[in-house]
N, C-alpha and C positions, 0 to 999 in steps of 0.2 A: 671571264673576258666581259668587258664593256658592252653593253647592248644597245643597240641604235632602235630607239622608239620612232623618230621620224627622220627625215634628211637633216633636220637642224637640231634633233634633241637626242642625246647620248647619256645613258645611266650608268652609274657605277656602283659595286658593292662597296661596303664599307673598307675591306681589306685592298680595294683597288684604288683607293683614294690616295694623294700625297700625305704626309705627315700633318701638313698644315691643314689640309682639307678635311683630314680626320679630326683635328681638334676643334674645328669648327663644327665639325658633324655631331660630336659629342656635348659640345656646348650648347648646340641648338636643341638637341633632344632632352637634355637634362632642364633647360629651362621650359620646354613644353611640359615635361612630366610633374614639374611643381607649379606650373602656370595653367595655360587652357586644358590640358589633359587631366589636371587635379580633380579627382572626385570622391563620391563617399567611401568607394573601397580604400583608397589611401587612409582614410580616416579610420577606417575600421581596423586596418592594419596597425596603425599607431595605437589605437585603443588596446588590440590585442597583445601588442608588445608590451605595454607598461602593467596590464593586469598579470600577464606571466612571468613579469619581471619582480612583480609584488608577491606572486604565488611562490617563487622561487626564495625570496628572501623570509618568507613566512615559514617555507616548508609546507605549504598548503596541500592538500589530498590532490594527488595527481601531476604535481610539479615535476616530478623526476621519471614520469611515463608518457607524457603528452608534451607537443611541441607548442610553438606559439599559435600554429594555425588551427590547431584540434583541440586547445585547451578547454576543458568545460567550464571553468571559472571556479570562483571561490565561495563557497556555502556563505550563503547570509551575508555577502560583502560584493558590492560593485563600484566602479569609478562612476561617479555622478557625472562629472564634467572635468575638462581639463583645458589649459591654455600653455602653449609652448612658446608663446612670443612675450609680450610684455608682461602679462599676468605671471608668468611662471608658476602656474598652481596645478594642483590635481586634488581635486574634492572628492571625498569617499563618502559612501551611503552604506550603513549597516552595521553589525557587529562582529568581533573576532573574540575568540576564546583560545584556550590551549588546544581544542579540538581542531579548528581551521586555521589557526597560525601556531602550531607547537615549537617553532624556532624562537619564540619571543621570550624574553626571560620572564615568565610567569612565575607567582609565589601562590602559595596556597590562599592567602588573604584575598587575593584578586580574582575575582570571578569573569568579568568581561571588560571589553573597550567598546564604546559606541560611536558612532559617527552620525551627526546629525548635520545634513547638508543645508546649506543657504545659497545665495546667488552665487558667490564666488569663494566661499570658504566651507569649513565645518568645525562644529564644536566637538571635541574628543571628550567623552565622559567615561571615566573609569569608575566600574562597579565592583564595590567589594563585597565580600561573601557576608551574608547575614549570620551574626552570632547566635548561636542554639543558646535557647533560654533556659534556665535552669531555676527559675522561681517555681516554687512548691506550693499549690494552692490546693489544699486537700488532696495530695497525692497525683495531682495532673499537672504536666507542665503546659503552662498557658502560652498565649502570644507575649514575646518580650514588652515590658514597659520600661519606661524610664526609671534609673533607680533601682531596678531589680538585678540581683546577682546573676552573673552568667558563665558559661563555661571558659575555661581559659582562652582568650583571644584578645590578641594585640593590635590586630589590623596590618595593613601594610606600612610599612617605614615610608617617610619621604624620600630615602635612597632607593628604595625598590620602586615606586611611582615614576621616579624622575628616570630610572633605568628603561623601564618599560616605555614610557613617553619617547625617550631618545632613540631605542630600538626602532619604534614605529615611524618617527620622522625620518631616519636613515633609510629604512625602507620605500617609504614615499620619495624620497629625493632618489633614491637610485632607479627607481621605477619612472619617475619623470624623465630622469637623464637617458635612460633607454629610450623613453619616447621620442626624446630630442635627437638621439641619434639615429632612430629609424627615419624620422622626417628628412635630415641631413642626407641620409643614405639615398633617399628617393632623388634627391637632386644631384647626386655625385656621377662622376664619368663612368664608374663601374657600373652603376644600374643603368645609365645610358647605353654603355655597351651591351649590357644584358638585354635591354629592350630591342636594341637593332638586330643583334642574333636572333631573338626569338620571334621577330616580326619581318624578318627577312628584308629589311628596310634598304631602297636604293637611294642614291644621291647624284646630284649633279657635280661635275667636276670640281666646283669649289666648296663642296661639302654641304652645300643647302639641300634640304630634304625633297626628294621627288615625289609627288602627289600623282599617281596616275589618272 
């Protein structure tokens, strides 16, 4: 039942509002959640969502046993910065290998991929496995020198490198999209409704929020 605060003020729960007032209430709360109430916790939620998505694409350790909220992270890799608005970017820092990103199309000739961050982008450096030297210097295998014979080693093909780069780009795009979806959810009517239920919010009869 609506409760009377003073002789001139009566407040209502969300369910007691008319449908028109409910729409206004949801719009009001949604706007506040993405406006004046937006804080560092919201940014952390989005960052955690993107990191977990990246781990899922890579099948990094823990992706299938943790959730977004408690995922411990990807070894040797972090999201350096991101922009979900005009910049539409996600910059990584660190290194991935077949150990921390096993789902990627690794080949024996590729050892790792490193991300060197700058202000709003990262360089992607693919490191190939060093060939074993078969140079015979008095019975000892020495460090490889240009022109010396090596063990059988052809390196990664252009197609193999491109396949790895494409898979990484797809994972980054998927993670960025997950972050964008999380941001949009925070401003949605569903999230506003959850906030209202979780905080026991009360309203004036026109759907405007009542502040005690």
